[in-house]
C-alpha positions as CSV (number, residue, x, y, z in Angstrom):
1,M,0.7,18.5,-9.4
2,P,2.7,21.3,-7.7
3,E,4.1,20.7,-4.2
4,Y,2.5,24.0,-3.0
5,E,-0.8,25.6,-3.9
6,I,-0.7,29.4,-4.0
7,I,-4.0,31.2,-3.4
8,L,-5.1,34.9,-3.5
9,K,-7.3,36.0,-0.6
10,T,-8.1,38.9,1.6
11,V,-7.2,38.6,5.2
12,E,-9.3,40.6,7.7
13,P,-7.7,43.0,10.3
14,I,-6.3,41.3,13.3
15,L,-5.8,42.8,16.8
16,V,-2.5,41.6,18.1
17,A,-0.1,42.0,21.0
18,A,3.4,42.2,19.5
19,R,7.1,42.6,20.4
20,R,9.3,44.3,17.8
21,I,12.8,42.9,17.5
22,I,15.9,43.5,15.4
23,I,17.7,40.3,14.5
24,P,21.4,40.9,13.9
25,S,21.7,38.1,11.2
26,N,19.6,35.7,9.3
27,D,21.1,32.7,11.1
28,Q,20.0,34.1,14.5
29,V,16.2,34.2,13.8
30,P,15.2,31.4,16.2
31,E,17.3,32.7,19.1
32,Y,15.6,36.1,18.8
33,L,12.1,35.2,17.6
34,T,11.4,32.4,20.1
35,P,12.1,34.6,23.3
36,A,10.0,37.4,21.7
37,F,7.0,35.1,21.3
38,N,7.5,33.8,24.8
39,Q,7.5,37.4,26.1
40,V,4.3,38.2,24.2
41,N,2.7,35.0,25.4
42,D,3.6,35.7,29.0
43,F,2.2,39.3,28.7
44,I,-1.2,37.9,27.4
45,Q,-1.4,35.2,30.1
46,M,-0.6,37.6,32.9
47,G,-3.0,40.3,31.7
48,P,-6.8,40.6,31.2
49,G,-6.5,39.6,27.5
50,K,-6.8,36.2,25.9
51,A,-5.0,34.8,22.8
52,A,-7.3,34.5,19.8
53,G,-5.2,32.6,17.4
54,P,-1.7,31.2,16.5
55,G,1.5,33.2,16.6
56,I,2.3,35.5,13.6
57,A,5.8,36.7,12.7
58,V,5.5,40.0,10.7
59,W,8.6,40.6,8.6
60,Y,9.3,44.3,7.8
61,T,12.7,43.7,6.2
62,P,12.8,42.2,2.7
63,L,13.4,38.4,2.6
64,E,16.8,38.8,0.9
65,A,18.2,40.8,3.8
66,K,20.8,38.9,5.8
67,T,21.4,41.4,8.6
68,D,19.4,43.8,10.9
69,I,16.1,42.0,10.2
70,V,13.1,43.8,11.7
71,A,10.2,41.6,12.8
72,D,7.3,41.5,15.2
73,A,6.5,38.4,17.2
74,A,2.7,38.9,17.4
75,I,-0.2,37.0,18.9
76,P,-3.8,37.7,18.1
77,I,-5.9,38.9,21.1
78,E,-9.6,39.1,21.7
79,K,-9.8,42.7,23.0
80,L,-7.8,45.8,23.3
81,V,-5.5,45.7,26.4
82,E,-3.0,48.2,27.9
83,E,0.4,47.8,26.3
84,T,3.8,48.1,27.8
85,D,7.1,49.7,26.7
86,E,8.1,46.4,25.0
87,I,4.7,44.9,24.1
88,K,2.6,47.0,21.7
89,V,-1.1,46.4,20.9
90,H,-2.2,47.2,17.4
91,T,-4.2,46.0,14.5
92,L,-2.6,44.3,11.5
93,P,-4.4,45.8,8.5
94,Q,-6.7,44.0,6.1
95,E,-4.5,42.8,3.2
96,H,-4.9,41.2,-0.2
97,V,-2.3,38.4,-0.1
98,A,-0.8,35.6,-2.0
99,S,-0.8,32.7,0.5
100,V,1.0,29.4,0.7
101,I,0.9,26.7,3.4
102,H,3.9,24.6,4.3
103,E,3.1,21.3,6.1
104,G,5.9,19.0,7.4
105,D,9.4,19.5,8.5
106,F,10.2,23.1,9.1
107,A,13.7,22.5,7.7
108,D,12.0,22.5,4.2
109,F,10.0,25.6,4.9
110,I,12.1,27.8,2.5
111,K,10.6,25.8,-0.4
112,S,7.2,27.5,0.3
113,Y,8.8,30.9,-0.3
114,D,10.5,29.7,-3.5
115,A,7.2,28.4,-4.8
116,L,5.4,31.6,-3.8
117,F,7.9,33.9,-5.4
118,K,8.0,31.9,-8.6
119,W,4.2,32.0,-8.7
120,M,4.2,35.8,-8.2
121,E,6.7,36.3,-11.0
122,A,4.8,34.0,-13.4
123,N,1.5,35.8,-12.6
124,D,2.9,39.3,-12.6
125,Y,2.5,40.3,-9.0
126,H,4.7,42.4,-6.7
127,I,5.0,42.7,-2.9
128,T,3.2,45.7,-1.4
129,G,4.2,45.5,2.3
130,P,5.4,43.5,5.3
131,F,4.8,39.7,4.9
132,R,3.5,37.3,7.6
133,E,4.2,33.8,8.8
134,I,1.4,32.2,10.7
135,Y,2.4,29.3,12.8
136,H,-0.8,27.2,12.8
137,K,1.0,24.1,14.2
138,W,4.3,24.6,16.0
139,S,6.4,23.1,18.7
140,N,9.8,24.4,19.7
141,N,10.7,20.9,20.7
142,D,9.8,19.1,17.5
143,Q,9.8,21.0,14.2
144,S,9.4,17.9,12.0
145,D,5.6,18.2,11.8
146,T,4.6,21.9,11.4
147,T,2.0,23.9,9.6
148,T,3.0,27.4,8.6
149,E,1.2,29.8,6.3
150,V,3.1,32.5,4.5
151,Q,1.0,35.6,3.5
152,V,2.6,38.2,1.2
153,P,0.6,41.3,0.4
154,V,0.5,41.6,-3.3
155,E,-0.7,43.7,-6.2
156,K,-0.9,43.0,-9.9
157,N,1.9,44.8,-11.9
């Protein structure tokens, strides 16, 4: 039995508040992404909106990139709210994705990507756009018990 189950599904559009960041290098992801999520969360809590789901990192730079990584720290919201210079409100589009869920220690998270990309290669799929990580269960203080879903928009070759 494989360690990860890959499924194909269509994800519906999601209204989000998001903070775009550029991460200088791959080893600096947490120190840039965490404050960006905190900033979006503060924006939602101080405004008229309400969070409508777990945090989502949207990655615009290919996974193999090691520098100048462009990402959004996004949180789904219930209704359209006024954005700021740093926090933008927009809709993540409907996508047909290959999805995998990692449960357990976040230190082993990269294995879910390995399984997903091996599955894509074996089943003749290619990436068609920015991919997402949805942090269903997450704590900055304890990353030994997490649940993170990776969604990669795909198309058959």
